[in-house]
Every structure is written in structure tokens, then in C-alpha cells.
C-alpha positions as CSV (number, residue, x, y, z in Angstrom):
1,M,16.0,-6.9,22.7
2,R,19.3,-8.8,22.2
3,Q,19.7,-9.4,25.9
4,A,23.2,-11.0,25.8
5,G,26.2,-9.1,24.5
6,R,29.4,-7.1,25.0
7,Y,27.8,-4.8,27.7
8,M,28.2,-7.8,30.0
9,S,31.7,-8.6,31.4
10,E,30.9,-12.3,31.5
11,Y,30.0,-12.3,27.8
12,R,33.2,-10.4,26.9
13,S,35.2,-13.0,28.9
14,L,33.7,-15.8,26.7
15,R,34.3,-13.9,23.5
16,E,38.0,-13.7,24.4
17,R,38.1,-17.4,24.1
18,Y,35.4,-18.3,21.5
19,S,34.2,-16.8,18.2
20,L,30.6,-15.7,17.9
21,L,29.9,-18.7,15.7
22,D,31.5,-21.0,18.4
23,L,29.0,-19.6,20.9
24,C,26.1,-20.1,18.6
25,R,27.1,-23.6,17.5
26,T,28.0,-25.1,20.9
27,P,24.9,-25.8,23.0
28,D,26.7,-25.5,26.3
29,L,28.0,-22.1,25.4
30,A,24.8,-20.9,23.9
31,T,23.0,-22.0,27.1
32,E,25.5,-20.1,29.3
33,V,25.2,-16.9,27.2
34,T,21.4,-17.1,27.2
35,L,21.3,-17.4,31.0
36,Q,23.7,-14.5,31.7
37,P,21.2,-11.7,31.4
38,V,18.5,-13.7,33.3
39,R,20.9,-13.9,36.2
40,R,21.8,-10.2,36.2
41,I,18.6,-8.4,35.0
42,E,15.0,-8.7,36.0
43,V,13.8,-9.7,32.6
44,D,10.4,-11.4,32.2
45,A,11.6,-13.8,29.4
46,A,14.9,-15.2,28.2
47,I,16.0,-14.8,24.6
48,L,17.7,-17.6,22.9
49,F,21.3,-16.8,22.1
50,S,21.8,-17.4,18.4
51,D,22.2,-15.5,15.1
52,L,19.8,-14.6,12.3
53,L,22.2,-15.8,9.7
54,L,22.7,-19.4,10.9
55,P,20.2,-20.8,8.3
56,L,22.3,-19.4,5.4
57,A,25.3,-21.7,5.8
58,P,23.3,-25.0,5.3
59,M,21.8,-23.3,2.2
60,G,25.3,-23.0,0.7
61,I,25.8,-19.3,1.6
62,A,29.0,-19.3,3.7
63,F,29.6,-16.4,6.1
64,D,31.7,-15.3,9.0
65,F,31.9,-12.4,11.4
66,V,34.6,-9.8,10.7
67,Q,35.9,-8.0,13.8
68,G,34.4,-4.5,13.9
69,E,32.4,-5.0,10.7
70,G,29.8,-7.6,11.5
71,P,28.7,-10.5,9.3
72,A,30.4,-11.0,5.9
73,I,29.1,-13.3,3.2
74,A,31.9,-15.2,1.4
75,E,30.4,-15.1,-2.0
76,P,27.4,-12.7,-2.3
77,L,24.5,-13.8,-4.5
78,R,24.4,-11.4,-7.5
79,S,22.8,-13.5,-10.3
80,A,20.0,-15.9,-11.0
81,A,22.6,-18.6,-11.3
82,D,23.9,-17.8,-7.8
83,M,20.4,-18.1,-6.4
84,A,19.6,-21.2,-8.3
85,R,22.5,-23.0,-6.4
86,V,21.0,-22.2,-3.0
87,R,19.9,-25.5,-1.2
88,R,16.8,-26.4,0.8
89,F,17.7,-28.2,4.1
90,E,16.1,-29.8,7.1
91,P,16.7,-27.6,10.1
92,R,16.2,-30.4,12.6
93,E,19.3,-32.0,11.2
94,Q,21.6,-29.1,10.1
95,L,20.6,-26.7,12.9
96,G,20.3,-29.4,15.5
97,Y,22.8,-27.6,17.7
98,V,20.3,-24.7,18.1
99,L,17.6,-27.1,19.1
100,A,19.9,-28.9,21.6
101,A,20.6,-25.5,23.1
102,I,16.9,-24.8,23.5
103,T,16.4,-28.1,25.3
104,Q,19.3,-27.3,27.7
105,I,18.2,-23.8,28.3
106,K,14.7,-24.8,29.1
107,R,16.0,-27.4,31.6
108,A,18.3,-24.8,33.2
109,L,15.5,-22.1,33.4
110,S,13.3,-24.6,35.3
111,G,10.3,-22.5,34.6
112,R,11.8,-19.3,36.0
113,V,10.9,-17.3,32.9
114,P,9.7,-18.3,29.4
115,L,12.2,-18.7,26.5
116,I,11.8,-16.7,23.2
117,G,13.2,-18.3,20.0
118,F,13.7,-16.3,16.8
119,A,14.7,-16.3,13.1
120,G,15.3,-13.8,10.4
121,A,12.6,-12.7,7.9
122,P,13.1,-13.1,4.1
123,F,14.0,-9.5,3.3
124,T,16.7,-9.3,5.9
125,L,18.2,-12.7,5.1
126,A,18.0,-12.0,1.4
127,S,19.7,-8.6,1.7
128,Y,22.5,-10.1,3.7
129,A,23.0,-12.8,1.2
130,I,22.9,-10.4,-1.8
131,E,24.7,-7.4,-0.4
132,G,27.4,-9.5,1.3
133,G,26.9,-7.7,4.7
134,H,25.3,-4.6,6.0
135,S,24.3,-1.9,3.5
136,N,23.2,1.7,3.6
137,N,21.1,1.7,0.4
138,F,20.5,-2.0,-0.5
139,A,21.3,-1.3,-4.1
140,H,22.3,-4.9,-5.0
141,T,19.2,-6.2,-3.2
142,K,16.8,-3.8,-4.9
143,S,18.4,-4.4,-8.3
144,V,17.5,-8.0,-8.1
145,M,14.1,-7.2,-6.6
146,Y,13.1,-4.7,-9.2
147,G,14.9,-6.2,-12.2
148,H,14.5,-9.9,-11.7
149,A,11.2,-10.2,-9.7
150,D,10.8,-13.9,-10.6
151,V,14.2,-14.7,-9.2
152,W,13.6,-12.6,-6.1
153,H,10.3,-14.3,-5.4
154,R,11.7,-17.8,-5.8
155,F,14.5,-17.0,-3.5
156,C,12.3,-15.4,-0.8
157,D,9.8,-18.3,-1.1
158,L,12.6,-20.7,-0.3
159,L,13.7,-18.6,2.6
160,A,10.1,-18.5,3.9
161,D,9.9,-22.3,3.8
162,V,13.2,-22.7,5.6
163,V,12.5,-20.1,8.3
164,G,9.0,-21.4,8.8
165,E,10.2,-25.0,9.4
166,Y,13.1,-23.7,11.5
167,L,10.7,-21.9,13.8
168,V,8.4,-25.0,14.0
169,A,11.5,-27.0,15.1
170,Q,12.3,-24.4,17.8
171,V,8.7,-24.7,19.1
172,E,9.0,-28.5,19.1
173,A,12.3,-28.1,21.1
174,G,10.5,-26.1,23.7
175,V,10.6,-22.3,23.1
176,D,7.6,-20.5,24.6
177,A,7.3,-17.8,21.9
178,V,9.0,-17.0,18.6
179,Q,10.0,-13.7,17.1
180,V,10.6,-13.0,13.4
181,F,13.2,-10.2,12.9
182,D,13.1,-8.1,9.8
183,S,16.0,-5.8,10.8
184,W,16.4,-4.1,7.4
185,V,12.9,-4.0,6.0
186,G,12.6,-0.3,6.9
187,A,14.5,0.3,3.6
188,L,11.2,-0.5,1.7
189,N,8.1,1.7,1.2
190,A,4.7,0.2,1.7
191,A,4.0,-0.6,-2.0
192,D,7.3,-2.4,-2.3
193,Y,6.7,-4.3,0.9
194,R,3.3,-5.5,-0.3
195,E,4.6,-6.6,-3.7
196,F,8.0,-8.1,-2.8
197,I,7.9,-9.1,0.9
198,L,4.4,-9.5,2.5
199,P,3.5,-12.8,0.8
200,H,6.7,-14.4,2.0
201,T,6.7,-13.2,5.5
202,K,3.0,-14.1,5.8
203,K,3.9,-17.6,4.7
204,I,6.1,-17.9,7.7
205,F,3.4,-16.7,10.1
206,D,0.8,-18.9,8.5
207,R,3.1,-21.8,9.1
208,I,3.6,-21.1,12.8
209,S,0.2,-19.7,13.7
210,G,-1.3,-22.9,14.9
211,L,1.5,-24.0,17.2
212,G,0.0,-22.6,20.3
213,V,2.8,-20.1,21.1
214,P,2.7,-16.3,20.8
215,T,4.4,-14.8,17.7
216,I,6.3,-11.5,17.5
217,H,7.1,-9.5,14.3
218,F,9.7,-6.9,14.6
219,G,11.5,-4.5,12.2
220,V,13.5,-1.4,12.3
221,G,12.5,1.9,10.6
222,T,9.1,0.6,9.9
223,A,6.9,3.6,10.9
224,S,5.5,3.8,7.4
225,I,4.8,0.1,7.0
226,L,3.4,-0.9,10.4
227,H,0.0,-1.7,8.9
228,E,1.7,-4.0,6.4
229,L,3.7,-5.7,9.1
230,R,0.5,-6.4,10.9
231,E,-1.0,-7.8,7.7
232,A,2.0,-10.1,7.3
233,G,1.4,-11.6,10.7
234,G,2.3,-11.7,14.4
235,D,0.3,-11.6,17.6
236,V,2.7,-8.9,18.7
237,I,4.1,-6.2,16.4
238,G,7.4,-4.5,17.4
239,A,7.8,-0.7,17.2
240,D,11.2,1.0,17.2
241,W,11.8,4.2,19.0
242,R,11.1,6.5,16.0
243,T,7.3,6.4,16.4
244,P,5.5,7.3,19.7
245,L,4.1,4.1,21.1
246,D,0.4,5.2,21.0
247,E,0.7,6.3,17.4
248,A,2.4,3.0,16.4
249,W,-0.4,1.0,18.2
250,E,-3.1,3.0,16.4
251,K,-1.5,1.9,13.1
252,I,-1.1,-1.7,14.2
253,G,-4.6,-2.0,15.6
254,P,-6.1,-2.6,19.1
255,D,-6.5,-6.3,18.5
256,R,-2.7,-6.8,18.4
257,A,-0.2,-6.5,21.2
258,I,2.8,-4.1,20.8
259,Q,6.4,-4.4,21.8
260,G,8.6,-1.4,22.4
261,N,10.0,1.1,22.3
262,L,12.7,2.9,24.3
263,D,15.6,4.3,22.3
264,P,18.5,2.1,23.3
265,T,20.9,5.0,23.2
266,L,19.1,6.6,26.2
267,L,20.7,3.9,28.3
268,L,24.1,5.5,27.6
269,G,22.9,8.7,29.4
270,P,21.7,9.6,32.9
271,L,19.1,7.5,34.6
272,D,16.7,10.4,35.2
273,R,16.4,10.8,31.5
274,V,15.9,7.1,31.0
275,F,13.1,7.1,33.6
276,A,11.4,10.1,32.1
277,A,11.4,8.5,28.7
278,T,10.1,5.3,30.2
279,D,7.3,7.2,32.0
280,E,6.2,8.7,28.6
281,I,6.1,5.3,26.9
282,L,4.0,3.8,29.8
283,E,1.7,6.8,29.7
284,R,1.2,6.3,26.0
285,A,0.4,2.7,26.6
286,G,-2.3,3.9,28.8
287,G,-2.5,0.8,31.0
288,R,-3.9,-1.2,28.1
289,S,-3.1,-4.9,28.2
290,G,-0.9,-6.2,25.4
291,H,2.1,-3.9,25.9
292,I,5.5,-5.6,26.2
293,F,7.9,-2.9,27.4
294,N,11.1,-3.2,25.5
295,L,13.9,-1.3,23.8
296,G,13.3,-0.2,20.3
297,H,16.3,-2.3,19.2
298,G,19.2,-4.1,20.8
299,I,21.2,-3.1,23.8
300,L,24.4,-1.3,22.6
301,P,27.8,-2.7,23.6
302,T,28.9,0.3,25.5
303,T,25.7,0.4,27.7
304,P,26.4,0.3,31.5
305,L,24.9,-2.9,32.9
306,E,23.7,-1.1,35.9
307,H,21.5,1.1,33.7
308,V,19.9,-1.9,32.1
309,Q,19.3,-3.4,35.6
310,A,17.8,-0.1,36.8
311,L,15.5,0.2,33.9
312,A,14.1,-3.3,34.4
313,R,13.5,-2.6,38.1
314,Y,11.9,0.8,37.3
315,V,9.4,-0.7,34.8
316,H,8.4,-3.4,37.3
317,Q,7.9,-0.8,40.0
318,K,5.8,1.4,37.8
319,T,3.6,-1.3,36.4
320,R,3.1,-3.5,39.4
321,S,-0.6,-3.8,40.0
């Protein structure tokens, strides 16, 4: 999860010279950052270096990244009129730099490992656009959702169309799998997810289901809605660290694969504790096929690189048949 980042000195070196958006929008730089973890860690797949919010800008929702605070939307969408101004666009044209990076990365990987592309899910993209950035309670988002359901559904339907086509374009460019991130959807209960989100996220998975590549569906804080995530779509359902892996898999169902779910903060501590927690996850997986060992969310910036390297080696040693 989120392989590249500030825990790597070579990434920090690039960030001293380039903004995050520069890295995302320059194919040579995005290629270099994508390859950095592949060179240093025994990962089984590369993850495209990009950002969930990139589709917002061509829709007319300007944003930037504020040092120490994360993404900030220039003018948050707070009314029906704001959302009516949002534009549909062709990702092959206005996100062509991402597709060019995919082509370069695939060439550079030369088949060493597969490449995973990704995009944001409707709730997460909508909440960023409406809140203006990260939120603890999503009050503005839920105010639109509950109070103006027709506006909400039109906006999420547009997001689903854009994201679905963007992922199709990524597959056309050469990615070997795609992941849909719903980072903030854990803010919803099951009933609200079914009413306000499931149809739109399902629309994305329906659009990409026949492309011949595996699909992954991941959210954070989703223990109470894993069954709903499964219904929305994905060959693989991600589980964060809050739910034991076997319990999460039972909710997801044996006919789906599972991704997860080591707590990323464990990598800040001693390796013996990391390995013990890893053993427990592997034991809960029970040797069943369809488990992608992964963190329950992204690698934290202060994580020692050698701990990430040691974890990857350990998982390979424990699971080598």
C-alpha cells in the first residue's frame, strides 16, 4: 500500500526539487518514483505513482497540496449550483500524462513485476471536493448527501463515469490490475452505503469487469460494511488492520480474494513484534489461496526502510512453497 513516499531517501531528494503534482504530472518523474520501491523492496507488484485527486482538476475542481496538511480544494463544492458547474472530461486527453507514465513504467519493468493502477471511489472524491480537504466528521458531505440526495446522486454518477473511463484508459495503457480506493468510506454505516454509494461504486466495477485484469476494492474503517463493499464489486476486497483477517474474509466470502492487513504503525517498532503480527495474519489466512499480504493502509513517512525490506523478505520466507 502506497509503496513510494517519504520513508525513502531517494523520494525525499526528488521532493526537495519538485512538488507532488510535478511528480504526478511528469511521466519521467512518475516512472522514477514508481520504480524506487521495486529496486529496494522485494515487492510482488509495482504501484503506479499518482494521486487519487488528479481527475478533479479537469472537472473544474482546482486543488493543491499544502505542506503538512495534505490536499486542499481551492473552492469546495457546497451547493447544487457548485456541483452543476462540474465538467465531464476525456481522461485519455486530460490525464494523458498518467497514461504516458504507465507506458514508460511497463517498459522499464520489463516484466519483472506487474503494475497496479488505481483511482479514487465516488465517496472519497466527493468528500474531498465538498469538504475542501480531510475531515473528521464529513459534516458538509453528509449535509449534501442527506439533504440534497438528487444533487448527491448526480454528482456521484458523474464521478463514477469519469473514474470508470479513467481506469479503462489505464488498462489500455498497460496496467496489469486496478485498485479502487475509498479511503474515507468508513465514515458511513451500511444503510447509508447502500443508499448513497453502492450503486455508484458498482457502476465503476461493472465498467471495468470485462477488461481481463484483476480488480481490487479497498477502504479504511470498513469492518461494518465489508459485505457491502463486496457487493459493490472487486475480485479482491481490502481489509484494514482493525478486523482480524479471517473474520474479514468470512464477511467478504470465500469466493473473493482478500488484501491485508498488517497495521502500518507496527513497522515503527521492533521487528520481532512485526514478525509476530505477520505470523498471526498468515495463520488466520490458513494457507488459503487468494490472500495478498499487505499493510492495512499506506506506509507511514517515518517508517525505517529496513523494516519494510525485512517484512517483505519475511513474508516470502514464510510463504514459500
